[in-house]
N, C-alpha and C positions, 0 to 999 in steps of 0.2 A: 504493500499500499503505499502510495506517495505522500511525503510529508506536506505540511503546509507550506514550507518554504520553496519545495519543488512546484507546488501548484502556483505560487506566487512568480516563480521564474518563467513557467510555461505561460501565464496570462500577461506578462508584462509588455510584450512587444504590441498586443492588441490594444492594451490600455493607452501606450504611447501614440498608436496609431490614430486614435481619437483625440488625444490630448493636442496632436500637432495642428488639427483644424481650426484652432485657434487665431483670431486676427492679430496681427502685429503691424507696426508702422511700416508703411510701404511693402508688407508682405517679406520682412527681411528674415523673419522665422529665427529669433535670436536665442534659441534654446538648445541645450543638450541633456540628455538623461543618463544616469548611471545606476547599474543593479549590479550589486555582488551576488551571484548565484548562490543559492544555498542559504540566503537571507530574506526578510521579509521588507528591506529597505530599499527604496526608490529614490535616487537624489535628483534634483532638478538643478541645472547650471544655468547662468546667463552666456552666451557665446561671445566672448570679447571680439573675436573676428567678424561679427556680424552687426556691428554698432553703426550709428549714423552721427557721425562727429559735429555735423553741422546742424541738422535738425533735432538731434536729441543728445547734446553734450555732456548731460549730467546722468544719462541711461533711465530717465524716467519712464520714457515710452518702452524701453527693452524691459523693464521691471513689470510694467503693465501688461505688455504682451506674455510674459512669461507667467504672470498671476493668471491670465485667461487660460493659458494652457493647463495650470494646474487645476482650475476649477473643472475644466473639460475631463481631466484624469480622475478627479473625485466622482464626476457624474457617471464615467464609464465603470469605475470600480463598483459603485453603488449597483449600477444595473446589473453587473455580473455578479453580485452578492457578495461584495468586499466592502471594507470600510476603510477608507483611505484617511489617515490621521497625519495631517501635515505639521511640521515645525518650521517656521519662516525664519530665515537668515540663522541657521544653525550653528555656525562657526564664525566667530568675530575676526578670525585671522584669514578667512578666505570670502571675501565680498562676492565674489562669483558664484558661491554656493548659496543658491536662493531659497531652497527648500529641501527638507527631508521628508519622506513618506514613508510611513510604516503601514503596510497593508494586513488588515486583521480580517479574520473570517467573520461573516456578517453574524452579529448576535442579535439581530433586530434593532441595532442602533445606528443605522447608517445616516448620513447627511440627510437633513429634513428635506424631502421633495426632490431630492438629487436625481434619482433613478428616472423620475417623471420627466426630466429634461432631457433624457438622452435621445428622442427622436429628432430633436432641434438640432443636435451637435451637427449632424450632416447637412441639415437644411439651411443653417444659418450662413448668409452670404451678406456682404456689404453691398448695398443698392445704391448706385450712383445715377439712377433715374429719377425722372419726376415723380412725386407723390401726390395723390389726389388732396383736395381741400377738406375732404370728410375729416371732421374732429374724432379725436380719439375718446372715447367714454371715459369719465372719471375713475370709474371703478377698475379699468385696466391699467390707468396710470397710478392707481393705488397699490394694484398688484406689483407692478415693477417697482414701485418704492419699498414695498416689503421685501420683495427678493433682495435689494440693495442692503436692506438692514441685516439680512441673514449674514451677510460678509462683514458686517461693522462699517459701512459706509453709507451715505444718505444720496438720495436722489431727489434734486430739487427741480420741480417745474416752474420756470420763470415767469413771472408777471409779463403784461405787455410791455411796459417800458423796460425791463430788464432783457425779455426776449430781443427787442429791438436792438439794445445796447450791445449784446452778444453778436448779433448779426453784422453791426457796424465793426466790431473786433474782426470779423471774419474777412470782411472787406479790406480793413487795414493790413491784416496779415497778408493778403493776396498782392497788396501793393509792395509789403516789403519783401515778400517772395519773389516778386517780379524785379526788383531792384538787386537781389541777391545772386550774382552769378555762381556762388558757391553754392546755395540752397538748390538752385536748379540743377546745377550738375549733380549734386546728389541724387535728386529725384530721378533724373535720367539714367542714373546708375542703376536704379531699382524698377526700370519700366522695361517692358519686352513688346517691341513693335516689329522685329524682323531685321534690325539695323546689323549690320557686320559687327562682331566684336562684343556683342552683348553677352552677359552673364548666362548661367544655366536656365532652362526653360522652367526649372522645378522651385524657382523663387522668383520674387518681385511681382509686379502688377501688369499682366498682359493686356493687351490693346483690347481683347475682348471683353475686359472688366472695365473699361475707361466710362463707359455710358455714353450718353449723347453729349454733343457741344451744347453750351448753355445760350439762350437768349436772355439778355438783360444781365442784372448784377445781384439778384436776390439770392440766386441758388448758392447753398454752402457747400456742395459736394466739390472736393478738389479734382482738377483737371490735371490728370496725369501726361497729357498729350503736350509735355513742354516743347518738343522739337517739331510739332505738328507733322509728325510721321504716319499719322492715320487719317489719310485725306478724305475717306469714304465715311467718315463718322456722320450721322444724321444730327440734326438740330432740334432741340426742343425747348419749350418753356417749362420751367419748374416753378413750383408753387412760391407765391408772393410773401406767405408767412410761414415758414416751415414750423413744425411743432418740434421743439427742442426740449431736452432735459440735460440737467448738469450732475454729474457724480462728484461728489465731495468726500473729503476726508479731513477729519479733525487736524491730523499733523501731516507732515511732509517730508517724511524719511523714507528710505528705501523700503522698510517693512509696510508702510502705509501704501505706497506703490503697488507693492505685491497684493495688499488687500482689495486695493481700487481695481487691479486686474481681474480678480476673482470676481468683485462685485458687478464689474462691467460684463462678465461673460455671463453670469446668471441672468443679468437683466437682458441681455442680449438674447439668449436662449429662452427666457420667459416670453418676450416680445415675439419672438418668432412662433411660439407656441399659441401667441393669441391671435395671430393672423397678420402681424404688423411687418411691413417692410423696415429696416434699420440701416443707418450708416452712423460713421463717427466723424466728428469736426473735431480735429486737433490742430488745425492751422494757427489759430491765436494763441494756443497753449505752448507752440513751440517757439514764442518771443516772449522771453522775460517781462519785458516792458508793456506786454498786452495781457499775459496770463493774469497778473494781479487784478486787472480791471475786469476779469469776467465775473467775479462773484459780486453779490449785491452788498453793497458796503453797509447796508441796513440790518443785515441780518447775520447769524453767527453760521455761516455756511462753510466755513474753514476755506480750504485749498481745492479749486477745481482740479480735477484729473482728466476728465473728458466731458465732451459736450456730444449729446447723441441726437440724432434727426430721427423721428419716428413718423409712421405714415402708412397709408394704403397704397401700394403700387406693386411693381415688378419686384422679386426678391433679391435680384441681383445675379450675377455670374460667379461661379466658382473660381477661385485662383488657385494655382497649383501648390503643392506642397512636397518637400524633400521626403524621400522613402524613408522608414524607419531606421534602416540600417545605417544612414547618414547621422542620425541624432540620438541613436541609443547604442551605449556600450555596456554588454554583459562581461563582467570580470569575473 
């Protein structure tokens, strides 16, 4: 009869396969996993070779993406009858070791509702398409807020003036980006349009996921076609008043970024199950002088870690992922 440790080693690749469907900035996939055979321990590492020095110099987005992968891992484990118990930032001497996860056989105490989220893991995609103006029901937004609270973070639905202020920051960030050759070059590094010398097709944002060109200036979806290498893209008018929400943490340390990533993914998976299309607006959070302005100064929302755009519309196009063999070491 196989031991618990043997069963863990057998299931780890399938758990990691679901973990890496998580979103990450520019689809850089900045994670690595390590499992020592014969143990119940799976460690998550940030990958220093997949950083974004211009857009993410402090590695905040890297931690958020890895946190999202960690949540997917927990969801997959719960679905398969395991309880994944994470310890964040377990080694003060190794800042790239982001989490240790101990896999325990289910004793009826799995993550609350995590297994129910599993169908959304494969269905969740970032949508860079227009959404309809149909308002989202308050009870759905309340449910998304409750999902964030399960991970120790808060989801704030901004009032009218605050939502407008956030959109103004998005447009300011677009101007900053257009004036930064370094930022544009970094984005080009992570896009795939068929140009000679591009990186592997298993990473980055392919032209199939760019979405349509945007009429007007109200759309918050980032246009990855920096070099205008996808001339056949259709144009479309986006919603005039996007429905947004802000994910916030009380503090702003790496451990908070990991919590934010888990909260972000739990919200995205729940939104997917609720029939919503989703995308993330990180542009104003990539500029320190704009990020502080994203919060409501009259409230105690803490630090804004992500801005969501929710609505009803196309679910978006899948982006590629590296094979498990490239991101998992079993030693």
